Each structure stands twice: as C-alpha cells, then as structure tokens.
C-alpha positions as CSV (number, residue, x, y, z in Angstrom):
1,M,0.0,0.0,0.0
2,G,3.0,2.3,0.3
3,L,6.7,2.8,-0.3
4,K,9.2,5.1,1.4
5,N,12.9,5.7,1.7
6,V,14.4,4.5,5.0
7,E,16.0,7.4,6.9
8,G,17.5,5.3,9.6
9,S,17.5,2.0,11.5
10,D,17.5,1.5,15.2
11,S,19.6,-1.5,16.0
12,S,19.4,-0.9,19.8
13,R,15.9,-2.3,20.0
14,P,15.4,-5.7,21.6
15,F,15.0,-8.5,18.9
16,S,15.8,-6.2,16.1
17,D,17.7,-7.8,13.2
18,D,18.5,-4.4,11.7
19,M,17.2,-5.2,8.3
20,Y,17.5,-1.8,6.8
21,D,20.2,0.9,6.4
22,G,19.5,4.6,5.8
23,G,18.7,5.2,2.2
24,D,17.1,1.8,1.6
25,R,13.7,1.7,0.1
26,A,11.0,-0.2,2.0
27,G,7.4,-1.0,1.2
28,W,4.4,-2.2,3.3
29,G,1.0,-3.6,2.6
30,D,-2.5,-3.6,4.0
31,A,-1.6,-5.0,7.4
32,N,1.1,-3.2,9.3
33,E,1.0,-4.0,13.0
34,T,0.4,-7.1,15.1
35,C,0.8,-8.2,18.7
36,G,3.9,-10.3,17.9
37,V,3.2,-12.9,20.7
38,C,0.0,-14.9,19.7
39,E,0.3,-18.4,18.1
40,H,-0.3,-17.0,14.6
41,C,2.5,-14.3,14.9
42,I,4.9,-16.8,16.4
43,S,4.3,-19.4,13.6
44,G,4.9,-16.7,10.9
45,E,1.2,-16.3,10.0
46,W,1.1,-12.9,11.5
47,I,-1.6,-11.7,9.1
48,Y,-4.0,-13.8,11.2
49,C,-3.0,-12.2,14.5
50,S,-5.8,-12.7,17.0
51,D,-4.9,-9.7,19.1
52,G,-3.7,-6.4,17.7
53,L,-3.8,-6.7,13.9
54,K,-4.1,-3.3,12.3
55,H,-5.1,-2.7,8.6
56,Y,-4.9,0.4,6.5
57,G,-8.2,2.3,6.6
58,D,-9.6,0.6,9.7
59,G,-10.0,3.9,11.7
60,N,-6.5,4.4,13.0
61,T,-4.2,7.3,12.0
62,D,-2.5,5.4,9.2
63,Q,-2.3,7.6,6.1
64,G,-0.5,5.2,3.9
65,S,2.1,6.6,1.6
66,F,0.7,10.1,1.6
67,A,2.6,10.9,4.8
68,T,6.1,12.5,4.6
69,G,7.4,10.1,7.3
70,V,6.2,6.9,9.0
71,V,7.4,4.5,11.7
72,W,6.7,0.9,11.2
73,R,7.9,-2.4,12.7
74,E,10.4,-4.2,10.6
75,Q,8.2,-7.3,10.4
76,A,5.6,-5.3,8.4
77,L,8.1,-4.0,5.8
78,F,9.5,-5.4,2.5
79,H,12.9,-4.5,1.2
80,I,12.6,-3.1,-2.3
81,P,15.5,-4.1,-4.6
82,D,17.4,-1.5,-6.6
83,S,16.4,-3.2,-9.8
84,M,12.7,-2.5,-9.2
85,A,11.2,0.9,-9.9
86,S,9.2,2.5,-7.1
87,D,5.9,2.7,-9.1
88,V,6.2,-1.0,-10.0
89,A,7.0,-2.0,-6.4
90,A,4.1,0.0,-4.9
91,D,1.6,-1.9,-7.0
92,R,3.1,-5.2,-5.8
93,M,2.4,-4.3,-2.2
94,C,-1.4,-4.6,-2.6
95,A,-2.8,-6.0,-5.8
96,G,0.4,-8.0,-6.6
97,I,0.8,-9.8,-3.3
98,T,-3.0,-10.4,-3.1
99,V,-3.1,-12.5,-6.3
100,F,0.4,-14.0,-5.9
101,S,-0.4,-15.5,-2.5
102,P,-2.9,-18.3,-3.6
103,L,-0.6,-19.2,-6.5
104,T,2.2,-20.1,-4.1
105,R,0.5,-21.3,-0.9
106,Y,-1.9,-24.0,-2.0
107,G,-0.1,-26.6,-4.1
108,L,-0.4,-25.1,-7.6
109,K,1.7,-27.1,-10.2
110,S,3.0,-26.0,-13.6
111,S,0.7,-28.7,-15.1
112,D,-2.4,-27.1,-13.6
113,R,-5.0,-25.1,-15.4
114,V,-5.9,-21.8,-13.8
115,G,-8.9,-19.6,-14.4
116,V,-8.9,-15.8,-13.7
117,V,-12.3,-14.2,-13.2
118,G,-12.2,-10.4,-13.9
119,I,-9.6,-8.7,-16.0
120,G,-9.1,-5.5,-14.0
121,R,-6.1,-4.5,-11.9
122,L,-5.8,-7.7,-10.0
123,G,-6.8,-9.9,-12.9
124,R,-4.1,-8.5,-15.2
125,L,-1.4,-9.3,-12.6
126,A,-2.9,-12.7,-12.0
127,L,-2.7,-13.6,-15.7
128,Q,1.0,-12.6,-15.9
129,F,1.9,-14.4,-12.7
130,V,0.2,-17.6,-13.8
131,R,1.9,-17.7,-17.2
132,T,5.3,-17.0,-15.5
133,L,4.7,-20.1,-13.3
134,G,4.2,-22.2,-16.4
135,C,0.4,-22.9,-16.1
136,E,-2.3,-22.7,-18.7
137,V,-4.5,-19.8,-17.9
138,V,-8.1,-19.0,-19.0
139,A,-9.5,-15.5,-18.7
140,L,-13.1,-15.1,-17.8
141,S,-15.0,-11.7,-17.9
142,S,-18.6,-10.6,-18.0
143,T,-18.4,-9.3,-21.6
144,K,-16.1,-9.6,-24.7
145,E,-14.6,-6.2,-24.0
146,K,-11.3,-7.5,-22.5
147,N,-10.8,-10.3,-25.0
148,E,-7.8,-8.8,-26.9
149,E,-6.1,-7.7,-23.7
150,A,-6.4,-11.1,-22.1
151,L,-5.0,-12.9,-25.1
152,R,-2.2,-10.4,-25.2
153,L,-1.3,-11.4,-21.7
154,E,-1.1,-15.0,-22.9
155,A,-4.4,-16.4,-21.8
156,I,-5.0,-19.6,-23.9
157,R,-8.8,-18.9,-23.9
158,F,-11.1,-16.0,-23.2
159,V,-14.6,-16.7,-22.0
160,A,-17.4,-14.1,-21.9
161,R,-19.9,-15.1,-19.2
162,K,-22.8,-12.8,-19.7
163,G,-26.0,-14.5,-20.9
164,K,-24.6,-18.1,-20.5
165,K,-26.1,-20.7,-18.2
166,Q,-23.0,-22.8,-18.3
167,L,-19.4,-22.1,-19.5
168,S,-16.9,-24.3,-21.5
169,V,-13.1,-24.5,-21.6
170,P,-10.7,-26.8,-23.4
171,R,-9.6,-28.5,-20.2
172,K,-11.2,-28.2,-16.8
173,I,-9.8,-25.7,-14.3
174,N,-7.9,-26.8,-11.2
175,H,-7.5,-23.3,-9.6
176,L,-10.0,-20.4,-10.0
177,I,-8.8,-16.9,-9.0
178,V,-11.8,-14.6,-8.5
179,T,-11.0,-10.9,-8.6
180,T,-14.6,-9.7,-9.0
181,S,-17.2,-8.9,-6.3
182,H,-19.4,-11.8,-7.6
183,V,-18.3,-15.2,-6.3
184,P,-18.8,-18.0,-9.0
185,G,-21.9,-20.2,-8.6
186,K,-23.6,-22.8,-10.7
187,Q,-22.5,-21.1,-14.0
188,F,-18.9,-22.3,-13.3
189,D,-19.8,-25.9,-12.3
190,A,-19.1,-27.4,-15.8
191,I,-15.5,-25.9,-16.1
192,L,-14.1,-26.9,-12.7
193,A,-12.1,-30.0,-12.3
194,P,-12.7,-32.4,-9.3
195,V,-11.0,-31.2,-6.1
196,A,-10.6,-27.7,-7.8
197,S,-9.9,-24.7,-5.5
198,I,-11.6,-21.4,-5.7
199,Y,-10.0,-18.3,-4.2
200,P,-12.2,-15.2,-3.7
201,L,-9.9,-12.2,-3.4
202,T,-12.0,-9.1,-3.4
203,I,-13.2,-7.5,-0.2
204,T,-16.3,-5.4,-1.1
205,D,-19.2,-6.1,1.2
206,F,-18.9,-7.4,4.7
207,E,-22.5,-8.4,4.7
208,A,-22.4,-10.5,1.5
209,M,-23.3,-14.1,1.8
210,L,-21.6,-17.0,-0.1
211,E,-23.9,-19.3,-2.0
212,I,-22.6,-22.5,-3.7
213,P,-24.1,-25.4,-5.6
214,Y,-23.9,-27.7,-2.5
215,V,-24.2,-31.2,-3.9
216,S,-21.8,-30.7,-6.8
217,F,-19.2,-29.3,-4.4
218,L,-19.7,-32.1,-2.0
219,L,-19.4,-34.8,-4.6
220,S,-16.5,-33.2,-6.5
221,G,-14.4,-32.4,-3.4
222,R,-14.0,-28.8,-4.4
223,K,-12.8,-26.1,-2.0
224,F,-13.3,-22.5,-1.3
225,I,-10.1,-20.9,0.2
226,G,-10.3,-17.4,1.6
227,S,-7.2,-15.4,0.7
228,A,-6.5,-11.8,1.1
229,V,-3.1,-10.3,2.3
230,P,-0.6,-13.1,3.0
231,P,2.2,-13.4,5.5
232,K,5.5,-11.6,4.8
233,A,7.2,-14.9,3.8
234,V,5.1,-15.1,0.6
C-alpha cells in the first residue's frame, strides 16, 4: 500500500535484526502491525494475528504513503531491490501480493489449469503471474470487452460469461482466481475439475453471503479458500 525511503534503522531495540540501512527503500502492505506474541504471529502467519492486527483504513491514524514520514515495525516492511522501480514496487504491495499469494501457498503445479475471473487491476497481474509459473490460464470476464487484452497477456482462452447458463473451456480448471465482487456459482460448475480450489480475493461487502451449488461441491471435493493479504514470507 506504500513505499518510502528509509531514513535510519535503530539496532538498539530488543530482537531487532536491523534489516535496513539509511537510504534503503521499504514497502508495506495492507496489514502493518500485530501483537507479535500470539500463536499466529509466532508461527509466521502474523496476518491472522488474534490480538492487535491493524489494517490500512480501519479507523487508525495510518495515512499510507501520503505521509512525509512513518514509523513501522520491521516485520511489516518489505525491502525493495534497486532493480525495481518505485511505481512498480508500490503496486506489488497490494494487488500484486494479493493475487500472488494463492498461487504459491496451496499446491499449484505447472501442469495445472488456472482460471482468472475479472480482467481488472488484480486480474491482469494474475494472468501474468500464472503464465510465468508455467500454467495454462483461462481469462473469464462478463463481456467480450477484455478479449484482446487477455489474449495479449497470454491467456489460452477468453470466456465471456454474460447470458450463458454454463461455460466451457478446453480442459477443466484446477484453480480459480476470483478478482470480482461476484463469487462464482452454478454457472462455473461445468468448467471446474474435481478437487478444484476457488480463491475469492476481493473485499467489497462485509454483509455479503456466499452461496454455492452444495451437492456438486460435496461430490467433487472442491474447496473455497479465503485469501487476502498473505504473511510476509510469501
């Protein structure tokens, strides 16, 4: 969510590993502070901190990268390599890491087929990451408007969903990345492989309910896996 030059690093603090020197660039994402002592923090899954997790925009005084200076814990920061431009790095702190997380945490293989629903900011990055990982990728959008763009990003097939009761793809999908506010339902049933995983990524409505075709999911062993901002190790 932000990126700043590091003005200094305090190595006198207990447990500090002094990761940064003055002049380094550091970035941070949506979550920027945790308790540091609960079971999730200790295991490295600090994004699931049960006591003290703070997010950007949740009512605290965090102003993101609009501030002239900021003080963060080292655990919340990412070192930005000199080879990466700041504008590119900033996008990776939010959209980039959000779509990259499920591609690396849940057993995706280069032989898998991946579907990406929605070709916006997250969807474009997802298409590029999936192709870099060697997988076949299918782009799915509500209309044909993003067809050329998706194929330019090396999707093997573009599928327009509007007006269709069921969809079709060359080979059934093992992992479905959902970057839209609408979570796939019965329309997607025919294109998902047995034991396929679906990853809804967009946080839009805290009151929204998830509805799925129960029997087909039960018999096919499919999974919904919630995924938002991942731990720093990703």
